[in-house]
LOGUZA-669031 format. One record per residue: x negated, y, z negated of N, C-alpha, C in turn; residue number from 0; residue in three letters. Coordinates in Angstrom, 1 decimal. Layout:
<torlums>
[torlum [X, Y, Z], [X, Y, Z], [X, Y, Z], NUM, 'ALA']
...
</torlums>
This chain:
<torlums>
[torlum [-128.1, 107.0, -150.7], [-129.0, 106.1, -151.1], [-128.4, 104.6, -150.8], 0, 'MET']
[torlum [-129.1, 104.0, -149.9], [-128.8, 102.6, -149.8], [-129.1, 101.8, -150.9], 1, 'THR']
[torlum [-127.8, 100.8, -151.3], [-127.9, 100.1, -152.4], [-128.5, 98.8, -152.3], 2, 'ARG']
[torlum [-129.5, 98.2, -152.7], [-129.9, 96.9, -152.3], [-129.9, 95.9, -153.6], 3, 'VAL']
[torlum [-129.0, 94.8, -153.6], [-129.0, 94.0, -154.8], [-129.4, 92.6, -154.7], 4, 'THR']
[torlum [-130.3, 92.2, -155.5], [-130.7, 90.8, -155.5], [-129.9, 89.8, -155.3], 5, 'SER']
[torlum [-129.6, 88.7, -154.7], [-128.7, 87.7, -155.1], [-129.1, 86.5, -155.4], 6, 'LEU']
[torlum [-130.4, 86.2, -154.8], [-131.1, 84.8, -155.2], [-132.4, 84.7, -154.6], 7, 'ASP']
[torlum [-133.1, 84.0, -155.2], [-134.7, 83.7, -154.8], [-134.9, 82.2, -154.9], 8, 'LYS']
[torlum [-135.4, 81.7, -153.8], [-135.9, 80.5, -153.9], [-137.2, 80.3, -153.2], 9, 'LEU']
[torlum [-137.9, 79.0, -153.4], [-139.2, 78.8, -152.9], [-138.9, 77.5, -152.1], 10, 'ARG']
[torlum [-139.2, 77.3, -151.2], [-139.5, 76.1, -150.1], [-140.7, 75.0, -150.6], 11, 'ALA']
[torlum [-140.3, 74.1, -151.1], [-141.4, 73.2, -151.6], [-142.5, 72.9, -150.8], 12, 'PRO']
[torlum [-142.2, 72.6, -149.6], [-143.4, 72.1, -148.6], [-144.1, 73.3, -148.2], 13, 'LEU']
[torlum [-143.4, 74.2, -147.7], [-144.2, 75.4, -147.0], [-144.7, 76.4, -148.0], 14, 'GLY']
[torlum [-144.1, 76.6, -149.2], [-144.2, 77.6, -150.1], [-143.8, 79.0, -149.8], 15, 'GLY']
[torlum [-142.8, 79.0, -149.1], [-142.3, 80.4, -148.5], [-141.1, 80.7, -149.5], 16, 'GLN']
[torlum [-141.4, 82.0, -149.9], [-140.4, 82.6, -150.8], [-139.1, 83.2, -150.0], 17, 'GLU']
[torlum [-138.0, 82.9, -150.3], [-136.7, 83.2, -149.8], [-136.0, 84.2, -150.7], 18, 'ILE']
[torlum [-135.6, 85.4, -150.4], [-134.8, 86.0, -151.0], [-133.8, 86.5, -150.5], 19, 'GLU']
[torlum [-132.3, 86.5, -150.8], [-131.2, 86.8, -150.3], [-131.0, 88.2, -151.0], 20, 'LEU']
[torlum [-130.4, 89.3, -150.2], [-130.0, 90.6, -150.9], [-128.9, 91.1, -150.3], 21, 'GLN']
[torlum [-127.9, 91.9, -151.0], [-126.7, 92.6, -150.5], [-127.3, 93.9, -150.3], 22, 'GLN']
[torlum [-126.8, 94.2, -149.3], [-127.3, 95.8, -148.6], [-125.8, 96.4, -148.6], 23, 'ILE']
[torlum [-125.5, 97.6, -149.3], [-124.7, 98.3, -149.2], [-125.0, 99.8, -148.9], 24, 'ASP']
[torlum [-124.3, 100.6, -147.7], [-124.8, 101.9, -147.4], [-124.1, 102.9, -148.0], 25, 'PHE']
[torlum [-124.6, 104.0, -148.1], [-124.1, 105.2, -148.7], [-122.6, 105.4, -148.2], 26, 'ASP']
[torlum [-122.9, 105.4, -146.5], [-121.7, 105.8, -145.8], [-120.6, 104.9, -145.9], 27, 'ALA']
[torlum [-120.9, 103.7, -146.5], [-119.6, 102.8, -146.6], [-119.9, 101.7, -145.4], 28, 'GLY']
[torlum [-118.7, 101.2, -144.9], [-118.7, 100.1, -144.1], [-118.9, 98.7, -144.5], 29, 'GLY']
[torlum [-119.1, 97.7, -143.9], [-119.6, 96.4, -144.4], [-120.8, 96.4, -145.1], 30, 'MET']
[torlum [-120.6, 95.3, -146.1], [-122.2, 95.1, -146.7], [-122.7, 94.0, -145.6], 31, 'SER']
[torlum [-124.0, 93.9, -145.9], [-124.8, 93.1, -144.9], [-125.5, 92.1, -145.9], 32, 'LEU']
[torlum [-125.9, 91.2, -145.6], [-126.8, 90.1, -146.2], [-128.2, 90.2, -145.7], 33, 'LEU']
[torlum [-129.1, 90.5, -146.4], [-130.5, 90.5, -146.0], [-131.2, 89.2, -146.4], 34, 'ARG']
[torlum [-131.8, 88.6, -145.6], [-132.8, 87.7, -145.7], [-134.2, 87.8, -145.5], 35, 'THR']
[torlum [-134.9, 87.8, -146.7], [-136.4, 88.1, -146.6], [-137.1, 86.7, -147.0], 36, 'ARG']
[torlum [-137.9, 86.5, -146.0], [-138.8, 85.2, -146.1], [-140.3, 85.7, -146.0], 37, 'ILE']
[torlum [-140.8, 85.3, -147.2], [-142.4, 85.7, -147.3], [-143.2, 84.3, -147.0], 38, 'ARG']
[torlum [-144.2, 84.4, -146.1], [-145.1, 83.4, -145.9], [-146.5, 84.0, -146.0], 39, 'GLU']
[torlum [-147.1, 83.7, -147.2], [-148.3, 84.2, -147.5], [-148.4, 85.8, -147.3], 40, 'LYS']
[torlum [-148.8, 86.5, -146.4], [-148.8, 88.0, -146.3], [-147.7, 88.3, -145.3], 41, 'SER']
[torlum [-147.3, 87.5, -144.6], [-146.2, 87.7, -143.3], [-144.7, 87.7, -144.1], 42, 'ARG']
[torlum [-144.0, 88.7, -143.5], [-142.6, 88.8, -144.0], [-141.8, 88.7, -142.6], 43, 'PHE']
[torlum [-140.5, 88.1, -142.9], [-139.5, 88.0, -141.7], [-138.3, 88.6, -142.6], 44, 'THR']
[torlum [-137.7, 89.7, -142.1], [-136.5, 90.2, -142.5], [-135.4, 90.4, -141.6], 45, 'VAL']
[torlum [-134.2, 90.0, -142.0], [-133.2, 90.2, -141.1], [-131.9, 90.4, -141.9], 46, 'PHE']
[torlum [-130.9, 91.2, -141.4], [-129.7, 91.4, -141.8], [-128.6, 90.9, -141.0], 47, 'ASP']
[torlum [-127.6, 90.4, -141.5], [-126.5, 89.9, -140.9], [-124.9, 90.1, -141.5], 48, 'ILE']
[torlum [-124.1, 90.1, -140.8], [-122.9, 90.3, -141.3], [-122.1, 89.2, -141.7], 49, 'ASP']
[torlum [-121.0, 89.5, -142.6], [-120.2, 88.3, -143.4], [-119.9, 87.4, -142.6], 50, 'PRO']
[torlum [-119.6, 87.4, -141.3], [-118.9, 86.4, -140.4], [-120.2, 85.5, -139.9], 51, 'GLN']
[torlum [-121.1, 86.0, -139.7], [-122.4, 85.2, -139.3], [-122.9, 84.6, -140.4], 52, 'THR']
[torlum [-123.0, 85.1, -141.5], [-123.4, 84.3, -142.9], [-122.5, 83.2, -143.3], 53, 'ALA']
[torlum [-121.2, 83.3, -143.1], [-120.3, 82.4, -143.3], [-120.7, 81.4, -142.2], 54, 'GLU']
[torlum [-120.8, 81.2, -140.9], [-121.0, 80.4, -140.0], [-122.6, 79.7, -140.3], 55, 'GLN']
[torlum [-123.3, 80.4, -140.7], [-124.7, 79.9, -141.2], [-124.8, 79.1, -142.1], 56, 'TRP']
[torlum [-123.9, 79.4, -143.1], [-124.0, 78.9, -144.4], [-123.2, 77.4, -144.2], 57, 'GLY']
[torlum [-122.2, 77.4, -143.5], [-121.5, 76.1, -143.1], [-122.6, 75.1, -142.6], 58, 'HIS']
[torlum [-123.2, 75.7, -141.3], [-124.0, 75.0, -140.5], [-125.1, 74.3, -141.5], 59, 'ALA']
[torlum [-125.8, 75.2, -142.7], [-126.8, 74.6, -143.6], [-126.2, 73.5, -144.2], 60, 'LEU']
[torlum [-124.8, 73.9, -144.9], [-124.3, 72.7, -145.7], [-124.1, 71.4, -144.9], 61, 'LEU']
[torlum [-123.5, 71.6, -143.5], [-123.1, 70.4, -142.8], [-124.7, 69.5, -142.7], 62, 'ARG']
[torlum [-125.6, 70.2, -142.4], [-127.0, 69.5, -142.2], [-127.7, 69.0, -143.4], 63, 'TRP']
[torlum [-127.2, 69.6, -144.6], [-127.5, 69.0, -145.9], [-127.0, 68.0, -146.5], 64, 'ALA']
[torlum [-125.5, 68.1, -146.0], [-124.8, 66.7, -146.5], [-124.8, 65.5, -145.4], 65, 'GLN']
[torlum [-125.3, 65.9, -144.2], [-125.6, 64.7, -143.4], [-127.0, 64.2, -143.6], 66, 'ALA']
[torlum [-128.0, 64.5, -144.5], [-128.9, 63.7, -144.8], [-128.9, 62.7, -145.9], 67, 'GLN']
[torlum [-129.5, 61.8, -145.5], [-129.7, 60.6, -146.5], [-130.3, 61.0, -147.9], 68, 'GLU']
[torlum [-129.6, 60.8, -149.0], [-130.1, 60.8, -150.2], [-130.9, 59.7, -150.6], 69, 'ARG']
[torlum [-132.3, 60.1, -151.1], [-133.0, 59.1, -151.4], [-133.0, 58.8, -153.0], 70, 'GLY']
</torlums>
């Protein structure tokens, strides 16, 4: 059985989207994946990424957030 572990949940303040991050571990072993689930009303977008892609994406998000002016 595949194990799904919830890591974090947040809500985007402007659009109200619900974002959940989950760790996916497969019974057969191998690398864990990061699942991102975005819910917008009744529509879901779900994608799984590997650790290297998650790291690159995380750094890109941090660079963008840090470059924004703080009000």
